[in-house]
C-alpha positions as CSV (number, residue, x, y, z in Angstrom):
1,X,0.0,0.0,0.0
2,X,1.3,3.5,-0.8
3,X,-0.3,5.4,2.0
4,X,3.1,6.8,3.1
5,X,2.0,10.4,3.0
6,X,-0.7,9.7,5.7
7,X,0.3,6.5,7.5
8,X,3.5,6.4,9.5
9,X,4.5,2.9,8.4
10,X,3.0,3.2,4.9
11,X,0.1,1.0,5.8
12,X,-2.5,0.4,8.5
13,X,-0.9,-0.1,11.9
14,X,-1.7,-3.7,12.8
15,X,-3.3,-4.5,16.2
16,X,-4.8,-1.0,16.6
17,X,-7.9,1.1,16.2
18,X,-8.1,3.8,13.4
19,X,-10.8,6.4,13.3
20,X,-12.3,8.0,10.2
21,X,-15.7,9.5,9.5
22,X,-15.5,9.5,5.7
23,X,-17.1,6.4,4.2
24,X,-15.1,6.4,1.0
25,X,-11.8,6.7,3.0
26,X,-13.0,3.9,5.3
27,X,-13.6,1.5,2.4
28,X,-10.4,2.5,0.5
29,X,-8.3,1.7,3.6
30,X,-10.1,-1.6,4.1
31,X,-9.7,-2.7,0.5
32,X,-5.9,-2.6,0.2
33,X,-5.1,-5.5,2.7
34,X,-7.7,-7.7,1.0
35,X,-6.3,-7.0,-2.4
36,X,-2.8,-7.8,-1.3
37,X,-3.7,-11.1,0.4
38,X,-6.4,-13.4,-1.0
39,X,-6.6,-15.2,2.4
40,X,-7.5,-11.9,4.2
41,X,-11.1,-11.4,5.3
42,X,-12.9,-8.3,6.5
43,X,-16.0,-7.8,8.7
44,X,-18.5,-4.9,9.0
45,X,-20.2,-4.5,12.3
46,X,-23.2,-2.3,12.7
47,X,-22.6,-0.5,9.4
48,X,-25.8,-1.6,7.4
49,X,-25.5,1.4,5.0
50,X,-22.3,0.3,3.4
51,X,-24.2,-1.6,0.7
52,X,-22.9,-1.7,-2.8
53,X,-20.4,1.2,-2.0
54,X,-18.1,-1.5,-0.6
55,X,-18.0,-3.4,-3.9
56,X,-17.5,-0.1,-5.7
57,X,-14.2,0.5,-4.0
58,X,-13.1,-3.1,-4.7
59,X,-13.9,-4.7,-1.4
60,X,-14.5,-8.4,-2.3
61,X,-18.0,-9.1,-0.9
62,X,-17.3,-12.8,-0.9
63,X,-14.7,-12.1,1.9
64,X,-16.8,-9.7,3.9
65,X,-18.7,-10.8,7.0
66,X,-21.6,-8.6,8.0
67,X,-23.0,-8.3,11.5
68,X,-25.8,-5.8,11.9
69,X,-27.8,-4.8,15.0
70,X,-25.2,-6.0,17.4
71,X,-25.8,-3.3,20.0
72,X,-23.6,-2.2,22.9
73,X,-24.2,-5.3,25.0
74,X,-22.7,-7.7,22.5
75,X,-20.4,-5.4,20.6
76,X,-17.2,-6.4,22.4
77,X,-18.0,-10.1,22.2
78,X,-18.8,-10.0,18.5
79,X,-15.8,-7.9,17.5
80,X,-13.5,-10.0,19.6
81,X,-14.7,-13.2,17.9
82,X,-14.4,-11.6,14.4
83,X,-10.9,-10.4,15.1
84,X,-9.8,-14.0,15.4
85,X,-10.8,-14.6,11.8
86,X,-10.6,-11.2,10.0
87,X,-7.7,-8.9,9.4
88,X,-9.8,-5.8,9.0
89,X,-12.8,-4.8,11.0
90,X,-15.1,-2.0,9.9
91,X,-17.2,-1.0,12.9
92,X,-19.6,1.6,14.2
93,X,-18.9,1.8,17.9
94,X,-21.9,1.9,20.3
95,X,-22.7,5.1,22.1
96,X,-21.7,3.6,25.4
97,X,-19.1,0.9,26.0
98,X,-17.8,-0.1,29.4
99,X,-14.1,0.9,29.8
100,X,-13.3,-2.6,30.8
101,X,-14.8,-3.9,27.6
102,X,-12.9,-1.3,25.6
103,X,-9.6,-2.3,27.2
104,X,-10.2,-6.0,26.6
105,X,-11.0,-5.4,23.0
106,X,-7.9,-3.3,22.4
107,X,-5.8,-5.9,24.0
108,X,-7.3,-8.6,21.8
109,X,-6.6,-6.5,18.7
110,X,-2.9,-6.3,19.7
111,X,-2.8,-10.1,20.2
112,X,-4.4,-10.9,16.9
113,X,-2.9,-8.1,14.8
114,X,-6.4,-7.2,13.4
115,X,-7.1,-3.5,12.5
116,X,-10.3,-2.0,13.6
117,X,-11.5,0.9,11.4
118,X,-14.0,3.0,13.4
119,X,-16.7,5.0,11.7
120,X,-19.6,7.1,12.7
121,X,-18.8,7.4,16.4
122,X,-15.4,8.2,18.1
123,X,-13.2,5.6,19.6
124,X,-11.2,7.2,22.4
125,X,-8.3,4.7,22.1
126,X,-7.7,5.2,18.4
127,X,-4.0,5.2,17.5
128,X,-4.6,7.1,14.3
129,X,-7.4,9.5,13.2
130,X,-7.9,10.3,9.5
131,X,-10.1,13.3,8.7
132,X,-11.2,14.7,5.3
133,X,-10.7,18.4,5.7
134,X,-11.5,19.6,2.2
135,X,-13.5,18.0,-0.6
136,X,-14.6,19.0,-4.1
137,X,-16.3,17.1,-6.9
138,X,-15.3,17.5,-10.5
139,X,-17.1,16.8,-13.8
140,X,-20.1,19.1,-13.5
141,X,-20.4,22.2,-15.7
142,X,-23.0,24.9,-15.6
143,X,-26.1,22.8,-15.7
144,X,-24.5,19.9,-17.5
145,X,-22.1,16.9,-17.2
146,X,-21.7,14.2,-14.6
147,X,-19.6,13.7,-11.5
148,X,-16.3,12.1,-12.5
149,X,-14.2,12.3,-9.3
150,X,-13.9,13.7,-5.8
151,X,-10.7,15.4,-4.8
152,X,-10.1,15.5,-1.0
153,X,-7.5,16.7,1.5
154,X,-6.9,14.2,4.2
155,X,-5.2,14.9,7.6
156,X,-3.9,12.2,9.8
157,X,-3.0,12.6,13.5
158,X,-2.6,10.2,16.4
159,X,-0.3,8.8,19.1
160,X,3.1,7.1,19.0
161,X,4.5,7.0,15.5
162,X,1.5,8.9,14.2
163,X,1.9,11.9,16.6
164,X,3.1,14.2,13.8
165,X,0.2,15.4,11.8
166,X,0.4,14.5,8.1
167,X,-1.6,15.8,5.1
168,X,-2.2,14.3,1.6
169,X,-4.4,15.2,-1.3
170,X,-6.2,12.3,-3.0
171,X,-8.7,11.5,-5.7
172,X,-11.3,9.6,-3.6
173,X,-12.5,8.3,-6.1
174,X,-10.9,9.2,-9.4
175,X,-12.7,9.0,-12.8
176,X,-12.2,5.2,-12.9
177,X,-13.5,4.7,-9.3
178,X,-10.0,4.1,-7.8
179,X,-8.1,6.0,-5.1
180,X,-5.2,8.0,-6.5
181,X,-2.9,10.7,-5.3
182,X,-3.4,14.2,-6.8
183,X,-0.6,15.1,-9.1
184,X,2.1,17.3,-7.6
185,X,1.4,21.0,-8.3
186,X,-2.3,20.4,-9.2
187,X,-4.8,23.0,-7.9
188,X,-7.5,21.5,-5.7
189,X,-10.8,21.6,-7.6
190,X,-9.2,22.2,-11.0
191,X,-9.9,19.8,-13.9
192,X,-7.8,16.7,-13.8
193,X,-5.3,16.8,-16.7
194,X,-4.8,13.1,-16.9
195,X,-4.6,9.8,-14.9
196,X,-2.1,9.4,-12.1
197,X,-0.8,6.2,-10.5
198,X,-3.4,4.5,-8.3
199,X,-2.6,3.6,-4.8
200,X,-1.5,0.1,-4.3
């Protein structure tokens, strides 16, 4: 994965929780590990609205386990069980979770090496937070055209190796539906002059 501008180690930090509230960014982050390893599985917990958007970003649905309506009473138990079998967990944390349950779950992530991508509600123990700070769609003219891409600025911050804030500009997605870096020197919101290398 070529996420070096945003992720300290160039990829998702194994055994940790990562926070993002942008659905496209969530799916793009989850897709790369599954594309790199055909034995890798993902799970979505209490995210019933992902739908076909997951497939649109290349997430193989045949390797996606879905658990909806888990609720706060069973969240820790379900995510712990899924972390034993899945490398990437996309979750919407419950509003209230006992600190003891949170600590147990984070310890289990460290043991298994699974990555928990949190979306929709904050996870206080997140090692890394990725935030879309600017976004612009391209392709529409004055009453004509169609959306062809979304250019975003993403800011990452966190603890440990991620304590230094980082910023990158991405097509999320580009005109072909992939995630790609914005060409150096491009002006955000300007028409895209041509294709750039997709993130791996």
